[in-house]
C-alpha positions, -999 to 999 in steps of 0.1 A, spaced: -246 27 432 -225 32 463 -201 4 471 -185 -8 504 -157 -32 501 -166 -37 464 -201 -47 473 -232 -26 461 -248 -14 493 -267 18 484 -285 30 454 -288 67 447 -316 79 424 -328 115 420 -309 126 452 -326 99 473 -305 72 490 -321 37 489 -309 6 508 -322 -29 499 -347 -44 524 -325 -69 543 -333 -89 575 -302 -75 593 -314 -39 591 -352 -45 593 -354 -35 630 -333 -4 624 -353 7 594 -388 -1 607 -398 36 608 -381 45 575 -400 56 544 -399 31 516 -398 36 478 -387 23 445 -354 36 432 -363 29 395 -391 13 375 -391 -24 379 -371 -24 412 -382 -40 444 -392 -17 472 -362 -4 492 -358 16 524 -350 53 520 -320 62 541 -318 96 558 -282 106 551 -283 134 576 -280 108 604 -243 100 598 -238 75 626 -270 57 618 -261 55 581 -226 41 589 -242 14 610 -267 5 583 -240 3 556 -218 -18 578 -246 -43 585 -258 -44 549 -222 -49 536 -217 -80 557 -246 -98 540 -243 -84 505 -225 -106 479 -198 -94 456 -212 -88 422 -207 -115 397 -181 -107 370 -196 -99 337 -189 -123 309 -169 -108 280 -186 -110 246 
């Protein structure tokens, strides 16, 4: 998991970077490949990390609408 401002924005599995399908990035990612980061996950966009400026913009937009993770309850 890659975090931006303590928010989980990207998932990295098997050297592939995935970003959750969000309305705010739908237009930007309309031509992106899609895939599943792990068994049981919802479909995500696959982010081409070679396009640095594009990735930065995607992360900034995704971070704005992503919630902070809920704290885990101690046993």
